[in-house]
GUDRENNU-875524 format. One record per residue (C-alpha): x, y, z; residue number from 0; residue in one letter. Coordinates in steps of 0.2 Angstrom, whole numbers, plus 5000, padded with zeros to 4 digits. Layout:
BEGIN
<site x="X" y="Y" z="Z" drenmi="NUM" kolgu="A"/>
...
This chain:
BEGIN
<site x="4084" y="5305" z="5278" drenmi="0" kolgu="M"/>
<site x="4079" y="5309" z="5260" drenmi="1" kolgu="S"/>
<site x="4078" y="5327" z="5254" drenmi="2" kolgu="Q"/>
<site x="4059" y="5325" z="5251" drenmi="3" kolgu="A"/>
<site x="4056" y="5320" z="5268" drenmi="4" kolgu="S"/>
<site x="4066" y="5334" z="5275" drenmi="5" kolgu="R"/>
<site x="4056" y="5347" z="5265" drenmi="6" kolgu="T"/>
<site x="4039" y="5340" z="5268" drenmi="7" kolgu="R"/>
<site x="4028" y="5352" z="5279" drenmi="8" kolgu="K"/>
<site x="4013" y="5341" z="5282" drenmi="9" kolgu="T"/>
<site x="4006" y="5324" z="5277" drenmi="10" kolgu="K"/>
<site x="3989" y="5316" z="5280" drenmi="11" kolgu="T"/>
<site x="3987" y="5300" z="5290" drenmi="12" kolgu="L"/>
<site x="3974" y="5288" z="5287" drenmi="13" kolgu="G"/>
<site x="3958" y="5289" z="5297" drenmi="14" kolgu="S"/>
<site x="3960" y="5287" z="5315" drenmi="15" kolgu="I"/>
<site x="3948" y="5276" z="5325" drenmi="16" kolgu="T"/>
<site x="3939" y="5288" z="5337" drenmi="17" kolgu="S"/>
<site x="3921" y="5294" z="5341" drenmi="18" kolgu="A"/>
<site x="3923" y="5308" z="5327" drenmi="19" kolgu="S"/>
<site x="3933" y="5296" z="5315" drenmi="20" kolgu="N"/>
<site x="3943" y="5312" z="5310" drenmi="21" kolgu="S"/>
<site x="3959" y="5313" z="5300" drenmi="22" kolgu="V"/>
<site x="3975" y="5319" z="5308" drenmi="23" kolgu="S"/>
<site x="3990" y="5328" z="5300" drenmi="24" kolgu="Q"/>
<site x="4008" y="5328" z="5304" drenmi="25" kolgu="I"/>
<site x="4018" y="5344" z="5307" drenmi="26" kolgu="C"/>
<site x="4037" y="5346" z="5306" drenmi="27" kolgu="T"/>
<site x="4043" y="5356" z="5321" drenmi="28" kolgu="V"/>
<site x="4060" y="5363" z="5322" drenmi="29" kolgu="R"/>
<site x="4067" y="5366" z="5340" drenmi="30" kolgu="I"/>
<site x="4082" y="5378" z="5341" drenmi="31" kolgu="E"/>
<site x="4092" y="5384" z="5356" drenmi="32" kolgu="L"/>
<site x="4095" y="5402" z="5356" drenmi="33" kolgu="R"/>
<site x="4112" y="5409" z="5359" drenmi="34" kolgu="D"/>
<site x="4121" y="5393" z="5355" drenmi="35" kolgu="S"/>
<site x="4136" y="5392" z="5344" drenmi="36" kolgu="D"/>
<site x="4136" y="5381" z="5335" drenmi="37" kolgu="P"/>
<site x="4117" y="5381" z="5333" drenmi="38" kolgu="L"/>
<site x="4109" y="5366" z="5342" drenmi="39" kolgu="I"/>
<site x="4093" y="5361" z="5334" drenmi="40" kolgu="W"/>
<site x="4081" y="5346" z="5332" drenmi="41" kolgu="R"/>
<site x="4067" y="5342" z="5320" drenmi="42" kolgu="Q"/>
<site x="4053" y="5331" z="5325" drenmi="43" kolgu="V"/>
<site x="4036" y="5326" z="5317" drenmi="44" kolgu="E"/>
<site x="4021" y="5327" z="5328" drenmi="45" kolgu="V"/>
<site x="4002" y="5325" z="5325" drenmi="46" kolgu="P"/>
<site x="3992" y="5341" z="5324" drenmi="47" kolgu="T"/>
<site x="3981" y="5334" z="5338" drenmi="48" kolgu="S"/>
<site x="3995" y="5333" z="5350" drenmi="49" kolgu="I"/>
<site x="3993" y="5340" z="5368" drenmi="50" kolgu="T"/>
<site x="4005" y="5353" z="5375" drenmi="51" kolgu="L"/>
<site x="4009" y="5340" z="5389" drenmi="52" kolgu="D"/>
<site x="4014" y="5327" z="5376" drenmi="53" kolgu="V"/>
<site x="4024" y="5340" z="5366" drenmi="54" kolgu="L"/>
<site x="4033" y="5345" z="5381" drenmi="55" kolgu="H"/>
<site x="4039" y="5327" z="5384" drenmi="56" kolgu="D"/>
<site x="4044" y="5325" z="5365" drenmi="57" kolgu="I"/>
<site x="4055" y="5341" z="5367" drenmi="58" kolgu="I"/>
<site x="4063" y="5334" z="5382" drenmi="59" kolgu="Q"/>
<site x="4067" y="5318" z="5374" drenmi="60" kolgu="I"/>
<site x="4073" y="5325" z="5358" drenmi="61" kolgu="A"/>
<site x="4085" y="5337" z="5366" drenmi="62" kolgu="M"/>
<site x="4091" y="5324" z="5378" drenmi="63" kolgu="G"/>
<site x="4085" y="5333" z="5394" drenmi="64" kolgu="W"/>
<site x="4079" y="5325" z="5410" drenmi="65" kolgu="L"/>
<site x="4065" y="5337" z="5414" drenmi="66" kolgu="D"/>
<site x="4074" y="5346" z="5428" drenmi="67" kolgu="C"/>
<site x="4083" y="5363" z="5431" drenmi="68" kolgu="H"/>
<site x="4101" y="5366" z="5435" drenmi="69" kolgu="L"/>
<site x="4097" y="5379" z="5448" drenmi="70" kolgu="W"/>
């Protein structure tokens, strides 16, 4: 990944075909696990229109988790 793409905060996508014909933006989200040594983190780009349910799925996949608890 180039330095320019790592430092980009948002970018505009082309028009989305929908009832409102709106323009969506992409956000870079950094996910960090607290109290890990070394730091475990992932960086993903998601549209600003994403739902919490879909963001949950993206975090699960990015971290390699199976959507379950150990207890």
